[in-house]
N, CA, C and O atoms as a printed pandas DataFrame, in Angstrom:
     atom_number atom_name residue_name chain_id  residue_number  x_coord  y_coord  z_coord
0              1         N          UNK        A               1   23.660   -1.051   36.591
1              2        CA          UNK        A               1   23.990   -2.000   37.685
2              3         C          UNK        A               1   24.981   -3.624   36.438
3              4         O          UNK        A               1   25.766   -4.527   36.726
4              5         N          UNK        A               2   24.307   -3.166   35.126
5              6        CA          UNK        A               2   24.819   -4.475   33.790
6              7         C          UNK        A               2   26.501   -3.794   33.843
7              8         O          UNK        A               2   27.431   -4.600   33.835
8              9         N          UNK        A               3   26.813   -2.228   33.899
9             10        CA          UNK        A               3   27.861   -1.795   33.503
10            11         C          UNK        A               3   28.828   -2.680   34.297
11            12         O          UNK        A               3   29.770   -3.365   33.898
12            13         N          UNK        A               4   28.153   -2.403   36.010
13            14        CA          UNK        A               4   29.166   -2.895   36.936
14            15         C          UNK        A               4   29.793   -4.271   36.808
15            16         O          UNK        A               4   30.890   -4.700   37.163
16            17         N          UNK        A               5   28.549   -4.946   36.068
17            18        CA          UNK        A               5   28.448   -7.073   35.653
18            19         C          UNK        A               5   29.950   -6.946   34.828
19            20         O          UNK        A               5   31.118   -7.222   35.100
20            21         N          UNK        A               6   29.152   -6.313   33.554
21            22        CA          UNK        A               6   30.121   -6.013   32.943
22            23         C          UNK        A               6   32.197   -5.794   33.373
23            24         O          UNK        A               6   32.848   -6.829   33.229
24            25         N          UNK        A               7   32.932   -4.604   33.806
25            26        CA          UNK        A               7   33.621   -3.949   34.547
26            27         C          UNK        A               7   34.497   -4.888   34.914
27            28         O          UNK        A               7   35.606   -5.257   34.527
28            29         N          UNK        A               8   33.414   -5.320   36.115
29            30        CA          UNK        A               8   33.456   -7.169   36.776
30            31         C          UNK        A               8   34.536   -8.009   35.922
31            32         O          UNK        A               8   35.729   -8.302   36.008
32            33         N          UNK        A               9   33.410   -8.242   35.016
33            34        CA          UNK        A               9   34.683   -9.912   34.951
34            35         C          UNK        A               9   35.162   -9.343   33.388
35            36         O          UNK        A               9   35.405  -10.254   32.597
36            37         N          UNK        A              10   35.295   -8.190   32.953
37            38        CA          UNK        A              10   36.519   -7.710   32.238
38            39         C          UNK        A              10   37.742   -8.084   33.143
39            40         O          UNK        A              10   38.746   -8.794   33.184
40            41         N          UNK        A              11   37.035   -7.174   33.828
41            42        CA          UNK        A              11   38.698   -7.324   34.938
42            43         C          UNK        A              11   39.181   -8.607   35.287
43            44         O          UNK        A              11   40.346   -9.004   35.278
44            45         N          UNK        A              12   38.007   -9.286   35.636
45            46        CA          UNK        A              12   38.806  -11.002   36.435
46            47         C          UNK        A              12   38.817  -11.561   35.212
47            48         O          UNK        A              12   38.312  -12.684   35.237
48            49         N          UNK        A              13   39.221  -11.197   34.073
49            50        CA          UNK        A              13   39.537  -11.220   33.066
50            51         C          UNK        A              13   41.425  -11.098   32.893
51            52         O          UNK        A              13   42.390  -11.825   32.655
52            53         N          UNK        A              14   41.179  -10.008   33.127
53            54        CA          UNK        A              14   42.571   -9.480   32.591
54            55         C          UNK        A              14   43.585  -10.251   34.344
55            56         O          UNK        A              14   44.623  -10.840   34.645
56            57         N          UNK        A              15   42.664   -9.828   34.808
57            58        CA          UNK        A              15   43.588  -10.912   36.107
58            59         C          UNK        A              15   44.273  -11.694   35.526
59            60         O          UNK        A              15   45.502  -11.726   35.455
60            61         N          UNK        A              16   43.145  -12.697   34.860
61            62        CA          UNK        A              16   43.282  -14.521   35.041
62            63         C          UNK        A              16   44.094  -14.026   33.894
63            64         O          UNK        A              16   44.740  -15.071   33.826
64            65         N          UNK        A              17   44.568  -13.349   32.996
65            66        CA          UNK        A              17   45.228  -13.257   31.843
66            67         C          UNK        A              17   46.852  -13.103   32.124
67            68         O          UNK        A              17   47.734  -13.612   31.431
68            69         N          UNK        A              18   47.053  -12.239   33.364
69            70        CA          UNK        A              18   47.857  -11.229   33.989
70            71         C          UNK        A              18   49.000  -12.222   35.069
71            72         O          UNK        A              18   50.206  -12.176   35.314
72            73         N          UNK        A              19   47.530  -13.318   35.618
73            74        CA          UNK        A              19   48.318  -14.320   36.898
74            75         C          UNK        A              19   49.542  -15.010   36.363
75            76         O          UNK        A              19   50.677  -14.839   36.807
76            77         N          UNK        A              20   49.219  -15.789   35.390
77            78        CA          UNK        A              20   49.709  -16.440   34.527
78            79         C          UNK        A              20   51.368  -15.744   34.728
79            80         O          UNK        A              20   52.238  -15.970   35.569
80            81         N          UNK        A              21   51.323  -14.894   33.643
81            82        CA          UNK        A              21   52.769  -14.647   32.977
82            83         C          UNK        A              21   53.373  -13.950   34.441
83            84         O          UNK        A              21   54.163  -13.040   34.190
84            85         N          UNK        A              22   53.222  -14.123   35.506
85            86        CA          UNK        A              22   53.623  -13.324   36.250
86            87         C          UNK        A              22   54.063  -14.127   37.145
87            88         O          UNK        A              22   54.905  -13.933   38.022
88            89         N          UNK        A              23   53.128  -15.540   36.750
89            90        CA          UNK        A              23   53.675  -17.237   37.789
90            91         C          UNK        A              23   55.228  -17.355   37.197
91            92         O          UNK        A              23   56.351  -17.497   37.681
92            93         N          UNK        A              24   54.449  -17.168   35.428
93            94        CA          UNK        A              24   55.911  -17.610   35.116
94            95         C          UNK        A              24   57.228  -17.018   35.470
95            96         O          UNK        A              24   58.091  -17.735   35.979
96            97         N          UNK        A              25   57.523  -15.267   35.143
97            98        CA          UNK        A              25   58.198  -14.753   35.397
98            99         C          UNK        A              25   58.745  -15.490   36.437
99           100         O          UNK        A              25   59.819  -16.081   36.319
100          101         N          UNK        A              26   57.975  -15.495   37.601
101          102        CA          UNK        A              26   58.803  -16.387   38.970
102          103         C          UNK        A              26   59.661  -17.390   39.071
103          104         O          UNK        A              26   60.869  -17.489   39.284
104          105         N          UNK        A              27   58.846  -18.059   38.889
105          106        CA          UNK        A              27   59.240  -19.185   38.071
106          107         C          UNK        A              27   60.477  -19.112   36.977
107          108         O          UNK        A              27   61.275  -19.921   37.449
108          109         N          UNK        A              28   60.877  -18.753   36.163
109          110        CA          UNK        A              28   61.988  -18.345   35.394
110          111         C          UNK        A              28   62.831  -17.462   36.065
111          112         O          UNK        A              28   63.849  -17.174   35.435
112          113         N          UNK        A              29   62.701  -16.945   37.169
113          114        CA          UNK        A              29   63.924  -16.267   38.156
114          115         C          UNK        A              29   64.847  -17.848   38.634
115          116         O          UNK        A              29   65.973  -18.338   38.556
116          117         N          UNK        A              30   63.138  -18.240   39.275
117          118        CA          UNK        A              30   63.284  -18.339   40.517
118          119         C          UNK        A              30   64.228  -20.101   40.423
119          120         O          UNK        A              30   64.692  -20.747   41.362
120          121         N          UNK        A              31   64.228  -20.325   39.417
121          122        CA          UNK        A              31   64.171  -22.040   38.804
122          123         C          UNK        A              31   65.923  -21.890   38.110
123          124         O          UNK        A              31   66.621  -22.902   38.045
124          125         N          UNK        A              32   66.366  -20.755   37.718
125          126        CA          UNK        A              32   68.155  -21.009   37.479
126          127         C          UNK        A              32   68.942  -20.882   38.870
127          128         O          UNK        A              32   69.811  -21.624   39.329
128          129         N          UNK        A              33   68.332  -19.627   39.441
129          130        CA          UNK        A              33   68.592  -19.630   40.917
130          131         C          UNK        A              33   69.209  -20.750   41.881
131          132         O          UNK        A              33   70.316  -20.789   42.418
132          133         N          UNK        A              34   67.660  -22.047   41.950
133          134        CA          UNK        A              34   67.884  -22.733   42.628
134          135         C          UNK        A              34   68.500  -23.240   42.341
135          136         O          UNK        A              34   69.178  -23.631   43.291
136          137         N          UNK        A              35   69.151  -23.973   40.544
137          138        CA          UNK        A              35   70.151  -24.924   40.350
138          139         C          UNK        A              35   71.049  -24.635   40.114
139          140         O          UNK        A              35   71.948  -25.471   40.017
140          141         N          UNK        A              36   71.269  -23.325   39.902
141          142        CA          UNK        A              36   73.069  -22.155   40.239
142          143         C          UNK        A              36   73.766  -22.884   41.695
143          144         O          UNK        A              36   74.786  -23.563   41.809
144          145         N          UNK        A              37   72.346  -22.251   43.152
145          146        CA          UNK        A              37   72.555  -23.213   44.061
146          147         C          UNK        A              37   73.078  -24.775   44.840
147          148         O          UNK        A              37   73.811  -25.301   45.678
148          149         N          UNK        A              38   72.094  -24.963   43.853
149          150        CA          UNK        A              38   72.573  -26.478   43.965
150          151         C          UNK        A              38   73.086  -26.807   43.311
151          152         O          UNK        A              38   72.415  -27.821   43.119
152          153         N          UNK        A              39   74.292  -26.925   42.249
153          154        CA          UNK        A              39   75.377  -26.682   41.858
154          155         C          UNK        A              39   76.558  -26.516   42.471
155          156         O          UNK        A              39   77.411  -27.360   42.745
156          157         N          UNK        A              40   76.542  -25.459   42.649
157          158        CA          UNK        A              40   77.432  -24.661   44.438
158          159         C          UNK        A              40   77.668  -25.848   45.348
159          160         O          UNK        A              40   78.646  -26.530   45.652
160          161         N          UNK        A              41   76.427  -25.823   45.652
161          162        CA          UNK        A              41   76.296  -26.465   47.239
162          163         C          UNK        A              41   76.752  -28.319   46.829
163          164         O          UNK        A              41   77.474  -28.942   47.608
164          165         N          UNK        A              42   76.230  -28.940   45.603
165          166        CA          UNK        A              42   77.042  -30.195   44.927
166          167         C          UNK        A              42   78.520  -30.042   45.835
167          168         O          UNK        A              42   79.109  -30.441   46.839
168          169         N          UNK        A              43   78.628  -28.997   44.461
169          170        CA          UNK        A              43   80.601  -28.870   44.116
170          171         C          UNK        A              43   80.912  -28.369   45.598
171          172         O          UNK        A              43   82.131  -28.517   45.511
172          173         N          UNK        A              44   80.808  -28.097   46.327
173          174        CA          UNK        A              44   81.169  -27.876   47.571
174          175         C          UNK        A              44   81.116  -29.106   48.388
175          176         O          UNK        A              44   81.924  -28.754   49.247
176          177         N          UNK        A              45   80.766  -30.247   48.733
177          178        CA          UNK        A              45   80.134  -30.722   49.205
178          179         C          UNK        A              45   81.733  -31.782   48.613
179          180         O          UNK        A              45   82.412  -32.394   49.437
180          181         N          UNK        A              46   81.934  -31.783   47.661
181          182        CA          UNK        A              46   82.234  -32.860   46.461
182          183         C          UNK        A              46   84.058  -32.384   47.105
183          184         O          UNK        A              46   85.076  -33.013   47.394
184          185         N          UNK        A              47   83.741  -31.308   47.085
185          186        CA          UNK        A              47   85.564  -30.391   47.334
186          187         C          UNK        A              47   85.917  -31.157   49.136
187          188         O          UNK        A              47   87.070  -31.504   49.393
188          189         N          UNK        A              48   84.868  -31.312   50.129
189          190        CA          UNK        A              48   85.559  -31.653   51.218
190          191         C          UNK        A              48   85.605  -32.834   51.628
191          192         O          UNK        A              48   85.788  -33.152   52.803
192          193         N          UNK        A              49   85.436  -33.622   50.662
193          194        CA          UNK        A              49   84.879  -35.010   51.013
194          195         C          UNK        A              49   86.064  -35.412   49.841
195          196         O          UNK        A              49   86.244  -36.587   49.522
């Protein structure tokens, strides 16, 4: 029983360490993509006017 609790705690710690990293990577990938899309959209708007 003790071994299982130790393993589950260890797994929770690993997940807690990995999740923020994946979220950071998603943010690093998504933010530049959104910025380039917004910039392109602004340029298109200026051209049309």
